[in-house]
C-alpha positions as a printed Julia matrix, in Angstrom:
224×3 Matrix{Float64}:
  0.0    0.0     0.0
  1.27   3.42   -0.84
  1.03   5.56    2.32
  2.02   8.69    0.58
 -1.3    8.91   -1.07
 -3.23   8.49    2.16
 -1.37  10.82    4.56
 -1.84  14.5     4.09
  1.16  16.34    2.83
  3.63  17.29    5.55
  4.68  20.88    5.85
  8.36  21.31    6.35
  7.85  24.66    8.08
  7.25  24.46   11.83
  4.59  26.72   13.18
  5.31  28.76   16.33
  3.03  31.07   18.19
  3.28  34.62   17.1
  3.81  35.95   20.68
  7.16  35.51   22.41
  7.15  35.89   26.25
  9.09  38.88   27.38
 11.79  38.26   29.97
 12.75  41.0    32.42
 15.67  42.85   31.14
 18.84  42.67   33.23
 20.95  45.72   33.45
 24.56  44.71   33.79
 26.86  47.22   35.32
 30.42  47.32   34.3
 32.59  45.44   36.81
 34.75  47.55   38.98
 37.92  45.69   39.76
 38.49  47.78   42.89
 35.18  46.81   44.54
 36.5   43.55   45.99
 39.43  45.33   47.51
 37.18  47.97   49.07
 34.85  45.38   50.61
 37.75  43.32   51.92
 39.33  46.44   53.34
 36.08  47.3    55.2
 35.57  43.76   56.53
 39.04  43.29   57.98
 38.57  45.61   61.01
 35.19  44.02   61.76
 36.6   40.5    61.64
 39.53  41.52   63.82
 37.21  43.12   66.41
 35.04  40.0    66.58
 38.08  37.79   66.98
 39.56  39.85   69.81
 36.24  40.19   71.67
 35.45  36.48   71.49
 36.53  34.46   74.58
 39.42  32.17   73.88
 39.25  28.55   75.0
 41.52  27.67   77.87
 43.29  25.04   75.82
 44.11  27.45   73.01
 46.7   29.44   74.97
 47.33  27.64   78.26
 49.98  30.04   79.51
 47.48  32.94   79.4
 44.7   31.15   81.26
 46.85  29.76   84.05
 50.01  30.82   85.79
 52.7   28.38   86.78
 53.6   28.4    90.48
 56.71  30.37   91.32
 59.73  28.14   91.59
 62.14  29.02   94.34
 65.72  29.18   93.13
 67.12  29.24   96.67
 69.44  26.4    97.56
 71.06  25.48  100.88
 74.33  26.91   99.53
 72.8   30.25   98.52
 70.92  30.55  101.8
 74.05  29.87  103.85
 75.89  32.77  102.17
 73.51  35.34  103.67
 74.25  35.23  107.39
 71.97  37.5   109.38
 73.49  38.98  112.52
 72.29  41.27  115.25
 69.36  40.98  117.6
 65.98  39.71  116.43
 63.07  41.16  118.38
 65.52  42.02  121.15
 66.89  38.48  121.4
 69.86  36.48  120.17
 69.06  34.86  116.83
 68.68  31.1   116.43
 71.13  29.06  114.4
 70.45  28.97  110.65
 69.01  25.62  109.57
 71.61  25.43  106.79
 74.59  26.04  109.07
 75.66  23.13  111.31
 78.65  25.07  112.66
 76.58  27.03  115.14
 75.4   27.02  118.73
 72.89  29.43  120.26
 70.92  30.03  123.43
 67.82  30.69  121.35
 65.53  27.68  121.95
 64.53  27.62  118.28
 68.02  26.35  117.43
 68.85  22.75  116.62
 72.09  23.21  118.59
 70.73  24.78  121.75
 72.77  25.76  124.81
 71.87  27.27  128.17
 72.78  30.9   128.93
 75.72  31.73  131.18
 75.22  33.02  134.7
 77.27  35.93  136.07
 78.21  35.69  139.74
 76.87  38.32  142.09
 78.84  41.53  142.32
 80.41  41.45  138.84
 77.69  42.46  136.32
 79.0   46.05  136.23
 82.22  45.13  134.42
 80.76  42.12  132.57
 81.29  43.63  129.13
 84.91  44.51  129.85
 85.65  41.02  131.15
 83.95  39.48  128.15
 86.02  41.53  125.73
 89.27  40.67  127.52
 88.45  36.96  127.55
 87.71  36.97  123.8
 91.01  38.73  123.05
 93.01  36.26  125.17
 91.44  33.05  123.85
 90.69  33.8   120.17
 92.79  34.72  117.14
 92.55  37.83  114.95
 89.67  39.32  116.92
 87.71  42.19  115.4
 84.95  43.78  117.49
 82.23  44.84  115.09
 79.48  46.08  117.4
 78.95  47.21  120.98
 75.42  48.45  121.65
 73.54  49.37  124.8
 69.95  48.4   123.95
 66.78  48.3   126.03
 67.13  44.51  126.11
 70.71  44.51  127.37
 74.24  45.14  126.18
 75.03  43.54  122.82
 78.55  42.59  121.71
 79.54  41.14  118.34
 83.03  40.04  117.37
 84.59  38.18  114.45
 87.39  35.64  115.01
 89.25  32.92  113.16
 87.32  29.67  112.82
 87.86  26.17  111.51
 86.91  26.87  107.85
 87.19  30.65  107.81
 85.83  33.33  110.1
 83.32  32.87  112.92
 80.92  35.37  114.47
 80.48  35.64  118.25
 77.38  37.43  119.58
 76.56  38.1   123.22
 73.64  39.78  124.97
 74.32  40.65  128.62
 71.19  41.39  130.61
 71.52  41.54  134.36
 73.27  38.36  135.49
 72.37  36.38  132.35
 74.45  36.11  129.16
 72.78  34.85  126.0
 75.04  34.08  123.05
 75.46  32.67  119.58
 78.63  31.38  117.96
 78.28  30.7   114.23
 80.59  30.04  111.29
 80.4   32.67  108.54
 81.29  30.16  105.85
 79.5   26.88  105.24
 81.42  24.22  103.32
 79.73  21.86  100.87
 81.28  18.94   98.99
 79.91  18.43   95.48
 77.5   16.85   94.66
 76.17  16.59   98.21
 73.89  19.32   99.61
 74.64  18.57  103.26
 77.01  21.04  104.86
 80.18  19.88  106.57
 80.88  20.65  110.19
 79.13  20.55  113.53
 78.78  22.61  116.69
 81.59  20.87  118.58
 84.16  23.46  117.55
 81.88  26.3   118.66
 81.26  24.6   122.0
 85.01  24.39  122.6
 85.47  28.05  121.65
 82.77  29.19  124.07
 84.2   27.0   126.86
 87.57  28.75  126.46
 85.91  32.13  126.88
 83.71  31.28  129.87
 86.55  29.47  131.66
 88.76  32.52  131.17
 86.14  34.78  132.77
 85.09  32.36  135.49
 81.33  32.55  134.93
 78.95  29.66  135.46
 78.02  27.76  132.29
 75.19  25.33  133.14
 74.84  22.23  131.02
 72.02  19.8   130.45
 73.89  17.18  132.47
 73.7   19.39  135.55
 69.9   19.56  135.24
 69.45  15.81  135.78
């Protein structure tokens, strides 16, 4: 069968509606290459302000949120180099904890001794007798202080010791003599941090002085 004779003739031209929908016109502005730079320039201060005003997490900068405890750099050697002398609250000072070459009548001392007792009738010239006894029994004596305080008469002298120079301090009040004998220099042997020495040498030095004067030096044995 010949279909060409049956089908109506095809038109090669396509038919379109006569009206075309109108789209809104877009007005394109010429691009300004400097606009991006201007916007970025205006946003930078704002971003910086927000960043600085925002709270920082503690883990971000740990050294700002917490302070490390202060670490003491003091060592037994450095502490022993600063020997404090003179009265403390009107009393003889205790022995430094870092200085084993010391003996004191202050009860806060590890090496504690009892004060001397002056016999009746001789307190008036006690200072003179004390000075003379130090000069006769010790070497290279230098008297550094002689003070008449409200707590008694204070005498300080420097003499030759076992490892250097020693300091003798006395406080005469009435018929009682408080004292401290301490080494100025503390010797350490590397790498140990324990100082060498003991109070035996100071005890012998004080015994020489009190025996020369003739005063009474009570001991713990006599208290039994």
